[in-house]
All heavy atoms as a GROMACS GRO file, in nm:
protein
  621
    1MET      N    1   5.303  -3.539   1.955
    1MET     CA    2   5.356  -3.537   1.826
    1MET      C    3   5.434  -3.400   1.817
    1MET      O    4   5.386  -3.296   1.857
    1MET     CB    5   5.238  -3.536   1.729
    1MET     CG    6   5.281  -3.521   1.586
    1MET     SD    7   5.148  -3.510   1.460
    1MET     CE    8   5.054  -3.656   1.502
    2ILE      N    9   5.553  -3.410   1.760
    2ILE     CA   10   5.636  -3.295   1.750
    2ILE      C   11   5.599  -3.219   1.621
    2ILE      O   12   5.564  -3.282   1.524
    2ILE     CB   13   5.789  -3.336   1.730
    2ILE    CG1   14   5.833  -3.410   1.861
    2ILE    CG2   15   5.870  -3.218   1.707
    2ILE    CD1   16   5.967  -3.467   1.853
    3ALA      N   17   5.591  -3.082   1.632
    3ALA     CA   18   5.547  -3.004   1.520
    3ALA      C   19   5.652  -2.911   1.472
    3ALA      O   20   5.719  -2.847   1.551
    3ALA     CB   21   5.416  -2.929   1.546
    4ALA      N   22   5.667  -2.897   1.344
    4ALA     CA   23   5.764  -2.803   1.282
    4ALA      C   24   5.669  -2.701   1.206
    4ALA      O   25   5.552  -2.728   1.178
    4ALA     CB   26   5.850  -2.871   1.183
    5THR      N   27   5.729  -2.580   1.190
    5THR     CA   28   5.652  -2.471   1.115
    5THR      C   29   5.734  -2.434   0.998
    5THR      O   30   5.857  -2.430   0.996
    5THR     CB   31   5.638  -2.353   1.209
    5THR    OG1   32   5.570  -2.396   1.327
    5THR    CG2   33   5.552  -2.250   1.142
    6ALA      N   34   5.658  -2.420   0.889
    6ALA     CA   35   5.718  -2.376   0.765
    6ALA      C   36   5.627  -2.280   0.689
    6ALA      O   37   5.504  -2.292   0.691
    6ALA     CB   38   5.748  -2.496   0.671
    7THR      N   39   5.684  -2.182   0.626
    7THR     CA   40   5.607  -2.089   0.547
    7THR      C   41   5.567  -2.163   0.418
    7THR      O   42   5.627  -2.265   0.383
    7THR     CB   43   5.674  -1.962   0.507
    7THR    OG1   44   5.790  -1.995   0.422
    7THR    CG2   45   5.734  -1.892   0.632
    8ALA      N   46   5.469  -2.121   0.348
    8ALA     CA   47   5.431  -2.182   0.219
    8ALA      C   48   5.548  -2.192   0.119
    8ALA      O   49   5.561  -2.283   0.054
    8ALA     CB   50   5.308  -2.108   0.161
    9THR      N   51   5.619  -2.079   0.116
    9THR     CA   52   5.741  -2.072   0.029
    9THR      C   53   5.838  -2.171   0.063
    9THR      O   54   5.896  -2.242  -0.018
    9THR     CB   55   5.788  -1.932   0.024
    9THR    OG1   56   5.692  -1.832  -0.011
    9THR    CG2   57   5.912  -1.919  -0.064
   10GLU      N   58   5.868  -2.180   0.194
   10GLU     CA   59   5.967  -2.281   0.244
   10GLU      C   60   5.920  -2.425   0.207
   10GLU      O   61   6.000  -2.511   0.165
   10GLU     CB   62   5.987  -2.269   0.398
   10GLU     CG   63   6.064  -2.152   0.445
   10GLU     CD   64   6.062  -2.135   0.594
   10GLU    OE1   65   5.973  -2.186   0.666
   10GLU    OE2   66   6.153  -2.079   0.645
   11MET      N   67   5.787  -2.450   0.230
   11MET     CA   68   5.742  -2.578   0.204
   11MET      C   69   5.748  -2.614   0.057
   11MET      O   70   5.793  -2.728   0.016
   11MET     CB   71   5.594  -2.586   0.239
   11MET     CG   72   5.525  -2.713   0.225
   11MET     SD   73   5.572  -2.815   0.365
   11MET     CE   74   5.434  -2.924   0.365
   12GLN      N   75   5.727  -2.518  -0.038
   12GLN     CA   76   5.731  -2.535  -0.175
   12GLN      C   77   5.881  -2.564  -0.211
   12GLN      O   78   5.906  -2.650  -0.300
   12GLN     CB   79   5.684  -2.414  -0.248
   12GLN     CG   80   5.679  -2.419  -0.397
   12GLN     CD   81   5.616  -2.300  -0.466
   12GLN    OE1   82   5.580  -2.206  -0.395
   12GLN    NE2   83   5.615  -2.304  -0.593
   13ASN      N   84   5.970  -2.482  -0.162
   13ASN     CA   85   6.110  -2.493  -0.201
   13ASN      C   86   6.185  -2.616  -0.140
   13ASN      O   87   6.288  -2.657  -0.192
   13ASN     CB   88   6.189  -2.368  -0.172
   13ASN     CG   89   6.138  -2.246  -0.253
   13ASN    OD1   90   6.086  -2.264  -0.363
   13ASN    ND2   91   6.170  -2.126  -0.200
   14ASN      N   92   6.134  -2.670  -0.032
   14ASN     CA   93   6.203  -2.781   0.034
   14ASN      C   94   6.109  -2.890   0.074
   14ASN      O   95   6.101  -2.950   0.177
   14ASN     CB   96   6.261  -2.716   0.181
   14ASN     CG   97   6.357  -2.611   0.146
   14ASN    OD1   98   6.463  -2.632   0.091
   14ASN    ND2   99   6.322  -2.494   0.183
   15PHE      N  100   6.018  -2.923  -0.029
   15PHE     CA  101   5.918  -3.020  -0.002
   15PHE      C  102   5.978  -3.152   0.052
   15PHE      O  103   5.915  -3.214   0.145
   15PHE     CB  104   5.830  -3.042  -0.121
   15PHE     CG  105   5.716  -3.140  -0.096
   15PHE    CD1  106   5.602  -3.099  -0.032
   15PHE    CD2  107   5.724  -3.272  -0.149
   15PHE    CE1  108   5.498  -3.186  -0.005
   15PHE    CE2  109   5.613  -3.352  -0.123
   15PHE     CZ  110   5.509  -3.311  -0.059
   16GLY      N  111   6.077  -3.200  -0.010
   16GLY     CA  112   6.135  -3.326   0.024
   16GLY      C  113   6.183  -3.335   0.173
   16GLY      O  114   6.157  -3.430   0.242
   17ARG      N  115   6.234  -3.218   0.223
   17ARG     CA  116   6.273  -3.215   0.374
   17ARG      C  117   6.151  -3.226   0.460
   17ARG      O  118   6.151  -3.303   0.549
   17ARG     CB  119   6.341  -3.079   0.393
   17ARG     CG  120   6.377  -3.049   0.540
   17ARG     CD  121   6.456  -2.921   0.550
   17ARG     NE  122   6.466  -2.903   0.697
   17ARG     CZ  123   6.408  -2.796   0.759
   17ARG    NH1  124   6.337  -2.716   0.694
   17ARG    NH2  125   6.420  -2.787   0.888
   18TYR      N  126   6.041  -3.156   0.423
   18TYR     CA  127   5.926  -3.155   0.505
   18TYR      C  128   5.856  -3.293   0.490
   18TYR      O  129   5.790  -3.347   0.584
   18TYR     CB  130   5.831  -3.039   0.484
   18TYR     CG  131   5.888  -2.914   0.515
   18TYR    CD1  132   5.945  -2.826   0.426
   18TYR    CD2  133   5.909  -2.881   0.660
   18TYR    CE1  134   6.012  -2.702   0.461
   18TYR    CE2  135   5.980  -2.767   0.700
   18TYR     CZ  136   6.029  -2.676   0.598
   18TYR     OH  137   6.085  -2.563   0.646
   19LEU      N  138   5.855  -3.355   0.367
   19LEU     CA  139   5.804  -3.486   0.352
   19LEU      C  140   5.863  -3.586   0.442
   19LEU      O  141   5.810  -3.676   0.513
   19LEU     CB  142   5.808  -3.524   0.215
   19LEU     CG  143   5.752  -3.665   0.170
   19LEU    CD1  144   5.609  -3.679   0.202
   19LEU    CD2  145   5.777  -3.694   0.027
   20ASN      N  146   6.000  -3.576   0.453
   20ASN     CA  147   6.076  -3.672   0.545
   20ASN      C  148   6.036  -3.653   0.681
   20ASN      O  149   6.031  -3.744   0.763
   20ASN     CB  150   6.231  -3.647   0.528
   20ASN     CG  151   6.277  -3.706   0.394
   20ASN    OD1  152   6.226  -3.810   0.344
   20ASN    ND2  153   6.380  -3.656   0.339
   21LEU      N  154   6.017  -3.522   0.726
   21LEU     CA  155   5.972  -3.493   0.864
   21LEU      C  156   5.839  -3.561   0.897
   21LEU      O  157   5.817  -3.631   0.997
   21LEU     CB  158   5.961  -3.345   0.894
   21LEU     CG  159   6.091  -3.268   0.903
   21LEU    CD1  160   6.056  -3.117   0.918
   21LEU    CD2  161   6.172  -3.312   1.020
   22VAL      N  162   5.743  -3.546   0.797
   22VAL     CA  163   5.615  -3.610   0.818
   22VAL      C  164   5.626  -3.763   0.819
   22VAL      O  165   5.561  -3.834   0.899
   22VAL     CB  166   5.512  -3.565   0.709
   22VAL    CG1  167   5.388  -3.642   0.714
   22VAL    CG2  168   5.484  -3.419   0.728
   23MET      N  169   5.708  -3.818   0.732
   23MET     CA  170   5.730  -3.966   0.725
   23MET      C  171   5.788  -4.019   0.852
   23MET      O  172   5.768  -4.134   0.887
   23MET     CB  173   5.820  -4.004   0.599
   23MET     CG  174   5.738  -3.983   0.478
   23MET     SD  175   5.845  -3.998   0.326
   23MET     CE  176   5.920  -4.157   0.347
   24SER      N  177   5.864  -3.931   0.934
   24SER     CA  178   5.927  -3.978   1.055
   24SER      C  179   5.824  -3.952   1.172
   24SER      O  180   5.866  -3.978   1.288
   24SER     CB  181   6.052  -3.908   1.076
   24SER     OG  182   6.032  -3.769   1.111
   25GLY      N  183   5.705  -3.904   1.143
   25GLY     CA  184   5.603  -3.891   1.246
   25GLY      C  185   5.570  -3.757   1.293
   25GLY      O  186   5.492  -3.741   1.378
   26GLN      N  187   5.651  -3.660   1.238
   26GLN     CA  188   5.624  -3.518   1.285
   26GLN      C  189   5.515  -3.459   1.203
   26GLN      O  190   5.474  -3.497   1.090
   26GLN     CB  191   5.758  -3.439   1.263
   26GLN     CG  192   5.864  -3.490   1.355
   26GLN     CD  193   5.982  -3.386   1.346
   26GLN    OE1  194   5.968  -3.267   1.353
   26GLN    NE2  195   6.100  -3.448   1.334
   27GLU      N  196   5.460  -3.352   1.259
   27GLU     CA  197   5.352  -3.268   1.194
   27GLU      C  198   5.421  -3.135   1.145
   27GLU      O  199   5.507  -3.081   1.214
   27GLU     CB  200   5.251  -3.230   1.300
   27GLU     CG  201   5.135  -3.149   1.253
   27GLU     CD  202   5.033  -3.125   1.357
   27GLU    OE1  203   4.990  -3.213   1.427
   27GLU    OE2  204   5.002  -3.005   1.370
   28VAL      N  205   5.383  -3.088   1.030
   28VAL     CA  206   5.437  -2.958   0.984
   28VAL      C  207   5.315  -2.864   0.967
   28VAL      O  208   5.221  -2.888   0.898
   28VAL     CB  209   5.511  -2.982   0.844
   28VAL    CG1  210   5.559  -2.852   0.790
   28VAL    CG2  211   5.624  -3.073   0.849
   29ILE      N  212   5.334  -2.756   1.039
   29ILE     CA  213   5.237  -2.648   1.023
   29ILE      C  214   5.275  -2.549   0.919
   29ILE      O  215   5.387  -2.494   0.922
   29ILE     CB  216   5.221  -2.574   1.168
   29ILE    CG1  217   5.174  -2.666   1.274
   29ILE    CG2  218   5.128  -2.447   1.151
   29ILE    CD1  219   5.194  -2.618   1.415
   30VAL      N  220   5.184  -2.532   0.822
   30VAL     CA  221   5.218  -2.442   0.710
   30VAL      C  222   5.156  -2.303   0.732
   30VAL      O  223   5.041  -2.292   0.764
   30VAL     CB  224   5.164  -2.500   0.582
   30VAL    CG1  225   5.208  -2.412   0.459
   30VAL    CG2  226   5.217  -2.649   0.555
   31THR      N  227   5.235  -2.200   0.714
   31THR     CA  228   5.181  -2.062   0.728
   31THR      C  229   5.196  -1.984   0.608
   31THR      O  230   5.271  -2.006   0.518
   31THR     CB  231   5.269  -1.990   0.845
   31THR    OG1  232   5.405  -1.975   0.807
   31THR    CG2  233   5.255  -2.062   0.975
   32LYS      N  234   5.117  -1.885   0.599
   32LYS     CA  235   5.124  -1.787   0.483
   32LYS      C  236   5.086  -1.650   0.539
   32LYS      O  237   4.990  -1.629   0.608
   32LYS     CB  238   5.006  -1.827   0.370
   32LYS     CG  239   5.003  -1.735   0.261
   32LYS     CD  240   5.086  -1.788   0.145
   32LYS     CE  241   5.063  -1.701   0.021
   32LYS     NZ  242   5.162  -1.730  -0.075
   33ASN      N  243   5.184  -1.558   0.515
   33ASN     CA  244   5.164  -1.422   0.580
   33ASN      C  245   5.153  -1.428   0.728
   33ASN      O  246   5.066  -1.355   0.786
   33ASN     CB  247   5.058  -1.339   0.507
   33ASN     CG  248   5.080  -1.330   0.361
   33ASN    OD1  249   5.196  -1.301   0.320
   33ASN    ND2  250   4.976  -1.336   0.281
   34GLY      N  251   5.224  -1.521   0.790
   34GLY     CA  252   5.217  -1.524   0.943
   34GLY      C  253   5.101  -1.598   0.994
   34GLY      O  254   5.088  -1.609   1.123
   35ARG      N  255   5.007  -1.642   0.916
   35ARG     CA  256   4.884  -1.716   0.965
   35ARG      C  257   4.895  -1.866   0.924
   35ARG      O  258   4.929  -1.896   0.816
   35ARG     CB  259   4.761  -1.653   0.908
   35ARG     CG  260   4.742  -1.506   0.955
   35ARG     CD  261   4.622  -1.446   0.900
   35ARG     NE  262   4.510  -1.523   0.955
   35ARG     CZ  263   4.386  -1.495   0.927
   35ARG    NH1  264   4.346  -1.394   0.856
   35ARG    NH2  265   4.285  -1.564   0.976
   36GLU      N  266   4.848  -1.950   1.015
   36GLU     CA  267   4.836  -2.086   0.983
   36GLU      C  268   4.736  -2.117   0.875
   36GLU      O  269   4.612  -2.068   0.890
   36GLU     CB  270   4.805  -2.172   1.114
   36GLU     CG  271   4.808  -2.317   1.084
   36GLU     CD  272   4.773  -2.398   1.210
   36GLU    OE1  273   4.807  -2.360   1.315
   36GLU    OE2  274   4.709  -2.503   1.190
   37VAL      N  275   4.775  -2.185   0.772
   37VAL     CA  276   4.679  -2.214   0.668
   37VAL      C  277   4.661  -2.370   0.644
   37VAL      O  278   4.564  -2.408   0.585
   37VAL     CB  279   4.724  -2.150   0.527
   37VAL    CG1  280   4.726  -2.007   0.537
   37VAL    CG2  281   4.859  -2.211   0.492
   38GLY      N  282   4.749  -2.451   0.711
   38GLY     CA  283   4.717  -2.594   0.698
   38GLY      C  284   4.824  -2.666   0.783
   38GLY      O  285   4.917  -2.613   0.832
   39ARG      N  286   4.801  -2.795   0.783
   39ARG     CA  287   4.900  -2.890   0.854
   39ARG      C  288   4.915  -3.011   0.755
   39ARG      O  289   4.831  -3.061   0.690
   39ARG     CB  290   4.833  -2.937   0.985
   39ARG     CG  291   4.830  -2.824   1.081
   39ARG     CD  292   4.757  -2.866   1.207
   39ARG     NE  293   4.745  -2.752   1.301
   39ARG     CZ  294   4.804  -2.744   1.414
   39ARG    NH1  295   4.874  -2.841   1.461
   39ARG    NH2  296   4.786  -2.638   1.495
   40PHE      N  297   5.041  -3.057   0.764
   40PHE     CA  298   5.087  -3.174   0.683
   40PHE      C  299   5.120  -3.266   0.792
   40PHE      O  300   5.210  -3.259   0.875
   40PHE     CB  301   5.206  -3.132   0.612
   40PHE     CG  302   5.260  -3.224   0.505
   40PHE    CD1  303   5.176  -3.290   0.418
   40PHE    CD2  304   5.389  -3.235   0.477
   40PHE    CE1  305   5.218  -3.371   0.320
   40PHE    CE2  306   5.449  -3.316   0.380
   40PHE     CZ  307   5.352  -3.386   0.303
   41ILE      N  308   5.031  -3.382   0.798
   41ILE     CA  309   5.040  -3.467   0.914
   41ILE      C  310   5.063  -3.611   0.858
   41ILE      O  311   5.020  -3.647   0.742
   41ILE     CB  312   4.923  -3.464   1.001
   41ILE    CG1  313   4.789  -3.500   0.936
   41ILE    CG2  314   4.916  -3.336   1.069
   41ILE    CD1  315   4.680  -3.510   1.020
   42PRO      N  316   5.113  -3.705   0.944
   42PRO     CA  317   5.130  -3.843   0.900
   42PRO      C  318   4.998  -3.909   0.876
   42PRO      O  319   4.897  -3.872   0.943
   42PRO     CB  320   5.201  -3.906   1.024
   42PRO     CG  321   5.271  -3.792   1.089
   42PRO     CD  322   5.184  -3.672   1.071
   43LYS      N  323   4.986  -4.005   0.788
   43LYS     CA  324   4.861  -4.079   0.758
   43LYS      C  325   4.796  -4.130   0.875
   43LYS      O  326   4.679  -4.118   0.901
   43LYS     CB  327   4.889  -4.182   0.655
   43LYS     CG  328   4.767  -4.257   0.616
   43LYS     CD  329   4.798  -4.361   0.508
   43LYS     CE  330   4.671  -4.445   0.490
   43LYS     NZ  331   4.703  -4.568   0.430
   44ASP      N  332   4.877  -4.198   0.963
   44ASP     CA  333   4.819  -4.260   1.081
   44ASP      C  334   4.759  -4.160   1.182
   44ASP      O  335   4.652  -4.194   1.240
   44ASP     CB  336   4.929  -4.347   1.155
   44ASP     CG  337   4.975  -4.472   1.072
   44ASP    OD1  338   4.900  -4.513   0.983
   44ASP    OD2  339   5.084  -4.515   1.101
   45ALA      N  340   4.820  -4.044   1.180
   45ALA     CA  341   4.753  -3.934   1.270
   45ALA      C  342   4.621  -3.896   1.216
   45ALA      O  343   4.528  -3.876   1.283
   45ALA     CB  344   4.850  -3.823   1.285
   46ALA      N  345   4.614  -3.887   1.075
   46ALA     CA  346   4.496  -3.834   1.020
   46ALA      C  347   4.384  -3.942   1.039
   46ALA      O  348   4.270  -3.906   1.071
   46ALA     CB  349   4.515  -3.808   0.874
   47VAL      N  350   4.406  -4.064   1.013
   47VAL     CA  351   4.315  -4.174   1.029
   47VAL      C  352   4.264  -4.178   1.181
   47VAL      O  353   4.154  -4.191   1.205
   47VAL     CB  354   4.369  -4.307   0.987
   47VAL    CG1  355   4.282  -4.420   1.028
   47VAL    CG2  356   4.396  -4.313   0.841
   48SER      N  357   4.362  -4.156   1.273
   48SER     CA  358   4.334  -4.163   1.416
   48SER      C  359   4.247  -4.055   1.444
   48SER      O  360   4.147  -4.066   1.524
   48SER     CB  361   4.467  -4.157   1.496
   48SER     OG  362   4.434  -4.146   1.623
   49TYR      N  363   4.269  -3.937   1.400
   49TYR     CA  364   4.192  -3.819   1.430
   49TYR      C  365   4.046  -3.838   1.388
   49TYR      O  366   3.953  -3.807   1.451
   49TYR     CB  367   4.251  -3.690   1.370
   49TYR     CG  368   4.170  -3.573   1.380
   49TYR    CD1  369   4.160  -3.500   1.496
   49TYR    CD2  370   4.092  -3.526   1.270
   49TYR    CE1  371   4.076  -3.396   1.511
   49TYR    CE2  372   4.004  -3.413   1.278
   49TYR     CZ  373   3.995  -3.348   1.402
   49TYR     OH  374   3.918  -3.236   1.412
   50LEU      N  375   4.030  -3.887   1.255
   50LEU     CA  376   3.900  -3.904   1.198
   50LEU      C  377   3.821  -4.011   1.275
   50LEU      O  378   3.708  -3.991   1.303
   50LEU     CB  379   3.903  -3.937   1.049
   50LEU     CG  380   3.946  -3.826   0.961
   50LEU    CD1  381   3.975  -3.879   0.820
   50LEU    CD2  382   3.854  -3.716   0.960
   51THR      N  383   3.894  -4.122   1.306
   51THR     CA  384   3.830  -4.233   1.383
   51THR      C  385   3.785  -4.184   1.516
   51THR      O  386   3.677  -4.212   1.563
   51THR     CB  387   3.927  -4.349   1.396
   51THR    OG1  388   3.968  -4.390   1.264
   51THR    CG2  389   3.867  -4.458   1.474
   52ASP      N  390   3.871  -4.119   1.586
   52ASP     CA  391   3.834  -4.064   1.726
   52ASP      C  392   3.711  -3.971   1.716
   52ASP      O  393   3.628  -3.970   1.796
   52ASP     CB  394   3.952  -3.987   1.790
   52ASP     CG  395   4.058  -4.083   1.830
   52ASP    OD1  396   4.046  -4.203   1.819
   52ASP    OD2  397   4.172  -4.038   1.853
   53SER      N  398   3.701  -3.882   1.617
   53SER     CA  399   3.597  -3.782   1.600
   53SER      C  400   3.466  -3.864   1.580
   53SER      O  401   3.367  -3.841   1.639
   53SER     CB  402   3.625  -3.688   1.486
   53SER     OG  403   3.737  -3.619   1.501
   54LEU      N  404   3.481  -3.962   1.486
   54LEU     CA  405   3.350  -4.033   1.453
   54LEU      C  406   3.310  -4.126   1.566
   54LEU      O  407   3.189  -4.127   1.596
   54LEU     CB  408   3.373  -4.127   1.328
   54LEU     CG  409   3.381  -4.041   1.202
   54LEU    CD1  410   3.419  -4.137   1.082
   54LEU    CD2  411   3.250  -3.969   1.168
   55THR      N  412   3.404  -4.185   1.642
   55THR     CA  413   3.367  -4.255   1.756
   55THR      C  414   3.303  -4.176   1.859
   55THR      O  415   3.200  -4.225   1.921
   55THR     CB  416   3.492  -4.328   1.814
   55THR    OG1  417   3.560  -4.408   1.713
   55THR    CG2  418   3.464  -4.413   1.935
   56GLY      N  419   3.350  -4.056   1.886
   56GLY     CA  420   3.285  -3.967   1.978
   56GLY      C  421   3.146  -3.936   1.948
   56GLY      O  422   3.053  -3.934   2.023
   57ILE      N  423   3.114  -3.917   1.812
   57ILE     CA  424   2.984  -3.882   1.772
   57ILE      C  425   2.893  -4.005   1.788
   57ILE      O  426   2.787  -3.998   1.834
   57ILE     CB  427   2.986  -3.842   1.619
   57ILE    CG1  428   3.048  -3.708   1.608
   57ILE    CG2  429   2.848  -3.840   1.556
   57ILE    CD1  430   3.077  -3.658   1.462
   58LEU      N  431   2.943  -4.127   1.756
   58LEU     CA  432   2.862  -4.242   1.751
   58LEU      C  433   2.833  -4.292   1.896
   58LEU      O  434   2.726  -4.355   1.925
   58LEU     CB  435   2.925  -4.358   1.670
   58LEU     CG  436   2.937  -4.324   1.523
   58LEU    CD1  437   3.020  -4.437   1.453
   58LEU    CD2  438   2.808  -4.305   1.460
   59LYS      N  439   2.919  -4.261   1.992
   59LYS     CA  440   2.903  -4.310   2.125
   59LYS      C  441   2.796  -4.232   2.192
   59LYS      O  442   2.726  -4.281   2.289
   59LYS     CB  443   3.038  -4.303   2.212
   59LYS     CG  444   3.129  -4.420   2.176
   59LYS     CD  445   3.250  -4.412   2.261
   59LYS     CE  446   3.343  -4.532   2.240
   59LYS     NZ  447   3.462  -4.523   2.321
   60GLU      N  448   2.794  -4.104   2.168
   60GLU     CA  449   2.701  -4.014   2.247
   60GLU      C  450   2.566  -3.996   2.158
   60GLU      O  451   2.563  -4.034   2.048
   60GLU     CB  452   2.764  -3.875   2.256
   60GLU     CG  453   2.898  -3.879   2.334
   60GLU     CD  454   2.953  -3.741   2.336
   60GLU    OE1  455   2.890  -3.645   2.298
   60GLU    OE2  456   3.080  -3.732   2.374
   61GLU      N  457   2.466  -3.957   2.235
   61GLU     CA  458   2.340  -3.923   2.162
   61GLU      C  459   2.379  -3.796   2.085
   61GLU      O  460   2.422  -3.694   2.145
   61GLU     CB  461   2.235  -3.902   2.262
   61GLU     CG  462   2.179  -4.023   2.320
   61GLU     CD  463   2.056  -3.999   2.409
   61GLU    OE1  464   1.985  -3.898   2.383
   61GLU    OE2  465   2.033  -4.078   2.501
   62TYR      N  466   2.355  -3.798   1.964
   62TYR     CA  467   2.409  -3.685   1.887
   62TYR      C  468   2.289  -3.641   1.794
   62TYR      O  469   2.231  -3.710   1.716
   62TYR     CB  470   2.526  -3.729   1.796
   62TYR     CG  471   2.592  -3.618   1.720
   62TYR    CD1  472   2.679  -3.542   1.782
   62TYR    CD2  473   2.563  -3.600   1.579
   62TYR    CE1  474   2.747  -3.437   1.714
   62TYR    CE2  475   2.632  -3.499   1.512
   62TYR     CZ  476   2.712  -3.418   1.580
   62TYR     OH  477   2.786  -3.320   1.512
   63ASP      N  478   2.245  -3.514   1.815
   63ASP     CA  479   2.133  -3.463   1.735
   63ASP      C  480   2.193  -3.389   1.619
   63ASP      O  481   2.242  -3.274   1.627
   63ASP     CB  482   2.056  -3.366   1.820
   63ASP     CG  483   1.931  -3.319   1.749
   63ASP    OD1  484   1.928  -3.318   1.629
   63ASP    OD2  485   1.835  -3.271   1.819
   64LEU      N  486   2.186  -3.461   1.500
   64LEU     CA  487   2.254  -3.403   1.379
   64LEU      C  488   2.191  -3.266   1.334
   64LEU      O  489   2.268  -3.177   1.298
   64LEU     CB  490   2.234  -3.499   1.264
   64LEU     CG  491   2.311  -3.466   1.128
   64LEU    CD1  492   2.461  -3.447   1.164
   64LEU    CD2  493   2.290  -3.578   1.036
   65ASP      N  494   2.062  -3.254   1.352
   65ASP     CA  495   1.988  -3.128   1.315
   65ASP      C  496   2.031  -3.015   1.407
   65ASP      O  497   2.059  -2.902   1.363
   65ASP     CB  498   1.842  -3.144   1.321
   65ASP     CG  499   1.784  -3.232   1.205
   65ASP    OD1  500   1.849  -3.235   1.102
   65ASP    OD2  501   1.687  -3.294   1.228
   66GLU      N  502   2.052  -3.044   1.535
   66GLU     CA  503   2.088  -2.943   1.628
   66GLU      C  504   2.232  -2.895   1.604
   66GLU      O  505   2.266  -2.779   1.599
   66GLU     CB  506   2.082  -2.994   1.773
   66GLU     CG  507   2.119  -2.884   1.876
   66GLU     CD  508   2.109  -2.948   2.029
   66GLU    OE1  509   2.016  -3.032   2.042
   66GLU    OE2  510   2.186  -2.904   2.102
   67ALA      N  511   2.324  -3.001   1.575
   67ALA     CA  512   2.460  -2.965   1.546
   67ALA      C  513   2.472  -2.881   1.422
   67ALA      O  514   2.548  -2.786   1.410
   67ALA     CB  515   2.546  -3.101   1.530
   68LYS      N  516   2.393  -2.914   1.318
   68LYS     CA  517   2.391  -2.848   1.192
   68LYS      C  518   2.354  -2.698   1.219
   68LYS      O  519   2.419  -2.607   1.161
   68LYS     CB  520   2.303  -2.912   1.092
   68LYS     CG  521   2.296  -2.841   0.961
   68LYS     CD  522   2.197  -2.911   0.865
   68LYS     CE  523   2.170  -2.840   0.733
   68LYS     NZ  524   2.065  -2.895   0.655
   69SER      N  525   2.245  -2.683   1.291
   69SER     CA  526   2.196  -2.541   1.315
   69SER      C  527   2.303  -2.460   1.397
   69SER      O  528   2.328  -2.348   1.360
   69SER     CB  529   2.062  -2.553   1.403
   69SER     OG  530   1.965  -2.600   1.320
   70GLU      N  531   2.366  -2.526   1.493
   70GLU     CA  532   2.478  -2.457   1.571
   70GLU      C  533   2.594  -2.414   1.478
   70GLU      O  534   2.642  -2.299   1.487
   70GLU     CB  535   2.527  -2.548   1.680
   70GLU     CG  536   2.429  -2.564   1.795
   70GLU     CD  537   2.482  -2.658   1.908
   70GLU    OE1  538   2.595  -2.714   1.887
   70GLU    OE2  539   2.401  -2.698   1.988
   71ARG      N  540   2.636  -2.501   1.391
   71ARG     CA  541   2.738  -2.465   1.304
   71ARG      C  542   2.702  -2.356   1.202
   71ARG      O  543   2.784  -2.272   1.176
   71ARG     CB  544   2.785  -2.593   1.224
   71ARG     CG  545   2.852  -2.695   1.314
   71ARG     CD  546   2.958  -2.770   1.248
   71ARG     NE  547   3.043  -2.846   1.343
   71ARG     CZ  548   3.028  -2.972   1.370
   71ARG    NH1  549   2.932  -3.039   1.306
   71ARG    NH2  550   3.094  -3.044   1.460
   72LEU      N  551   2.584  -2.358   1.150
   72LEU     CA  552   2.538  -2.254   1.065
   72LEU      C  553   2.535  -2.123   1.138
   72LEU      O  554   2.573  -2.014   1.091
   72LEU     CB  555   2.396  -2.285   1.005
   72LEU     CG  556   2.395  -2.395   0.900
   72LEU    CD1  557   2.253  -2.431   0.872
   72LEU    CD2  558   2.470  -2.351   0.776
   73MET      N  559   2.489  -2.120   1.260
   73MET     CA  560   2.475  -2.000   1.343
   73MET      C  561   2.622  -1.945   1.367
   73MET      O  562   2.643  -1.827   1.355
   73MET     CB  563   2.405  -2.023   1.470
   73MET     CG  564   2.396  -1.905   1.557
   73MET     SD  565   2.295  -1.779   1.479
   73MET     CE  566   2.150  -1.804   1.564
   74GLU      N  567   2.717  -2.041   1.405
   74GLU     CA  568   2.850  -1.993   1.430
   74GLU      C  569   2.912  -1.934   1.307
   74GLU      O  570   2.991  -1.827   1.311
   74GLU     CB  571   2.934  -2.111   1.479
   74GLU     CG  572   2.907  -2.156   1.621
   74GLU     CD  573   2.973  -2.287   1.653
   74GLU    OE1  574   3.060  -2.336   1.574
   74GLU    OE2  575   2.943  -2.340   1.758
   75LYS      N  576   2.901  -2.002   1.189
   75LYS     CA  577   2.968  -1.964   1.069
   75LYS      C  578   2.899  -1.852   0.998
   75LYS      O  579   2.972  -1.750   0.953
   75LYS     CB  580   2.974  -2.078   0.985
   75LYS     CG  581   3.059  -2.065   0.859
   75LYS     CD  582   3.082  -2.192   0.780
   75LYS     CE  583   3.189  -2.171   0.670
   75LYS     NZ  584   3.221  -2.299   0.605
   76TYR      N  585   2.768  -1.846   0.995
   76TYR     CA  586   2.701  -1.732   0.917
   76TYR      C  587   2.608  -1.656   0.999
   76TYR      O  588   2.553  -1.556   0.940
   76TYR     CB  589   2.622  -1.800   0.810
   76TYR     CG  590   2.712  -1.887   0.708
   76TYR    CD1  591   2.700  -2.028   0.711
   76TYR    CD2  592   2.805  -1.835   0.629
   76TYR    CE1  593   2.776  -2.107   0.628
   76TYR    CE2  594   2.875  -1.910   0.540
   76TYR     CZ  595   2.868  -2.050   0.543
   76TYR     OH  596   2.944  -2.120   0.462
   77GLY      N  597   2.582  -1.678   1.127
   77GLY     CA  598   2.488  -1.608   1.197
   77GLY      C  599   2.343  -1.634   1.165
   77GLY      O  600   2.251  -1.564   1.195
   78ILE      N  601   2.327  -1.745   1.097
   78ILE     CA  602   2.188  -1.793   1.065
   78ILE      C  603   2.161  -1.938   1.109
   78ILE      O  604   2.253  -2.014   1.140
   78ILE     CB  605   2.163  -1.783   0.912
   78ILE    CG1  606   2.263  -1.873   0.834
   78ILE    CG2  607   2.159  -1.644   0.861
   78ILE    CD1  608   2.227  -1.886   0.699
   79ALA      N  609   2.034  -1.981   1.114
   79ALA     CA  610   2.003  -2.113   1.152
   79ALA      C  611   1.912  -2.161   1.040
   79ALA      O  612   1.854  -2.096   0.965
   79ALA     CB  613   1.930  -2.119   1.280
   80ASP      N  614   1.900  -2.292   1.031
   80ASP     CA  615   1.826  -2.365   0.931
   80ASP      C  616   1.676  -2.321   0.941
   80ASP      O  617   1.614  -2.309   1.032
   80ASP     CB  618   1.838  -2.522   0.956
   80ASP     CG  619   1.858  -2.598   0.833
   80ASP    OD1  620   1.891  -2.536   0.732
   80ASP    OD2  621   1.855  -2.716   0.843
   0.00000   0.00000   0.00000
């Protein structure tokens, strides 16, 4: 997938242009003050990403409690 980059201001001022890029299959990375803050992606890519993520979880033995504890530890330095 080809990605374009736009500042938040560019995205706001030229939304139609970036919408057309996404509609043609491209991804737009949105930045604010030089940092990536989001991505504007085609619907099919979003559905594919979510499906692939869930499929990976469902195929493997997945310990939800362990995953939750790991995420809490990474994010806040605490565990359940």
